[in-house]
C-alpha distance (Angstrom), angle and dihedral (degrees) to the residues before:
residue distance angle dihedral
M1 . . .
N2 3.82 . .
T3 3.80 125.2 .
L4 3.86 92.9 -113.2
T5 3.75 91.9 62.2
L6 3.81 92.3 43.9
S7 3.81 93.0 51.0
K8 3.83 91.2 50.3
K9 3.76 88.8 53.0
H10 3.86 90.2 51.7
V11 3.75 91.7 48.7
G12 3.79 90.8 49.6
F13 3.77 91.2 48.9
V14 3.81 92.6 50.1
L15 3.81 92.7 47.0
G16 3.81 90.4 46.8
A17 3.74 92.4 51.0
V18 3.83 91.6 49.3
L19 3.81 90.3 48.7
A20 3.77 90.9 49.8
L21 3.80 90.1 50.9
F22 3.79 89.7 49.4
V23 3.78 94.9 50.2
G24 3.79 90.4 44.3
S25 3.80 92.3 51.0
L26 3.77 92.0 52.8
M27 3.80 86.4 71.3
F28 3.77 89.0 64.7
V29 3.81 98.7 50.3
G30 3.75 107.7 120.2
V31 3.80 95.2 3.7
Q32 3.80 109.9 153.8
N33 3.73 130.9 -159.3
V34 3.78 106.3 -93.1
S35 3.74 135.1 176.6
A36 3.82 129.6 -153.8
Q37 3.77 120.7 -104.4
A38 3.72 131.2 -176.7
L39 3.84 112.3 -105.2
G40 3.73 125.2 -144.7
A41 3.75 126.4 -151.2
D42 3.84 91.5 -94.6
D43 3.81 93.0 53.3
L44 3.72 96.1 65.4
F45 3.82 127.1 84.4
G46 3.78 95.1 -74.2
G47 3.82 92.9 47.7
T48 3.74 132.4 112.2
L49 3.80 96.7 -84.0
S50 3.75 118.7 110.7
G51 3.82 120.1 -134.9
D52 3.86 94.0 -94.9
D53 3.75 92.1 45.0
F54 3.80 91.8 49.6
A55 3.85 91.4 47.5
G56 3.80 89.1 50.7
E57 3.83 93.3 48.8
A58 3.82 89.2 48.3
G59 3.82 90.2 51.9
L60 3.81 94.0 -118.0
S61 3.84 97.9 123.1
S62 3.82 97.2 53.3
G63 3.79 99.6 98.9
D64 3.82 138.9 29.1
L65 3.81 124.3 -109.2
T66 3.78 96.6 -111.3
T67 3.79 93.9 54.3
T68 3.81 90.7 49.5
I69 3.81 92.0 49.0
G70 3.76 90.0 46.7
G71 3.78 90.6 53.1
I72 3.78 92.4 49.1
I73 3.77 91.0 50.9
R74 3.80 92.3 48.9
V75 3.78 92.3 50.8
A76 3.87 92.7 47.6
L77 3.81 92.9 47.5
G78 3.78 89.5 46.1
F79 3.79 91.5 57.5
L80 3.77 90.7 45.2
G81 3.81 87.5 53.9
V82 3.82 89.0 51.9
I83 3.75 90.4 51.8
A84 3.77 90.6 52.0
V85 3.73 91.9 51.5
V86 3.80 91.2 48.4
I87 3.84 89.1 53.2
I88 3.82 90.2 51.2
L89 3.86 89.4 49.2
L90 3.77 91.4 48.4
G91 3.75 89.5 52.0
G92 3.76 90.8 50.6
F93 3.80 91.1 49.0
K94 3.79 90.5 50.4
W95 3.80 90.4 49.4
M96 3.83 92.8 50.0
T97 3.81 92.3 49.4
A98 3.81 95.2 42.5
G99 3.79 92.1 100.5
G100 3.81 93.8 -147.7
N101 3.83 92.8 -55.0
D102 3.81 104.2 146.2
E103 3.82 94.2 -153.6
K104 3.81 92.1 54.1
V105 3.79 91.4 46.8
K106 3.86 89.2 50.9
D107 3.85 90.2 51.4
A108 3.84 90.1 48.2
K109 3.78 92.0 51.1
K110 3.74 89.7 50.9
L111 3.84 91.2 53.1
I112 3.82 91.8 47.9
F113 3.83 91.7 47.9
S114 3.83 90.4 47.6
G115 3.77 92.1 49.1
I116 3.86 91.2 50.4
I117 3.81 91.0 49.5
G118 3.86 89.7 48.8
L119 3.83 90.0 49.7
V120 3.79 91.4 50.8
I121 3.81 90.0 48.8
V122 3.86 92.1 50.2
L123 3.80 92.7 47.8
S124 3.88 89.2 48.5
A125 3.79 91.3 47.9
Y126 3.83 89.8 50.0
A127 3.76 92.0 51.1
I128 3.78 92.6 47.9
A129 3.79 93.6 45.5
S130 3.79 92.7 48.9
F131 3.87 89.9 50.1
V132 3.79 94.0 48.0
I133 3.85 93.6 46.0
D134 3.85 92.3 47.2
S135 3.80 89.4 47.9
I136 3.84 92.0 50.4
I137 3.78 91.0 47.9
T138 3.83 91.8 48.6
A139 3.79 92.1 45.5
T140 3.85 93.8 50.5
G141 3.79 92.6 45.4
G142 3.80 95.5 -112.5
G143 3.77 117.8 169.3
S144 3.81 107.3 -130.5
T145 3.78 126.9 28.3
A146 3.81 124.2 -127.2
T147 3.82 91.9 -109.5
E148 3.80 93.3 50.6
S149 3.81 92.1 55.1
A150 3.81 91.6 54.0
C-alpha cells in the first residue's frame, strides 16, 4: 500500500468524522433547557389545549422563521469554517513531515492553498447570507435582525 492511498484514506476519515459531528450537532440547534413534568389525561394530544396553546407549551412558537433559518445557516457555515481550518492544519502537518521531499511539500502547499480558498469562500458566504437575511427581515418588518440575535 503506497503512502498516497493511505493519506487519502486519512483525509476521508477526517472529513467523514467532521461531517458526522456536523450532522449530529444539527440535532441540538434550538434545544432549550427543559424539565420533566407529570402529564394528566387532558395535557396530551386530545386534551383541552388549542393548536396555538399546544405549540406554545411545546416551545414551538418562541421564535420567528427567519431567526431560526439564520441560526441554522450560521451553524452550517461555522462547521464549514472548521473543516477549512482542519484542511489548513492537515497541509501544515504534511509539510512539517515531508522530510525535504519536494513532491510532498508541493502536495502540502496545495492543501494549505485549498484550505485558505475554502475559508475565504465560507467567510464570503457568511457575509452574503447575513446581508440577505437582514434584508428579508427588514423588508418583511421583522423586529430583530439575525445578527442582533446572535
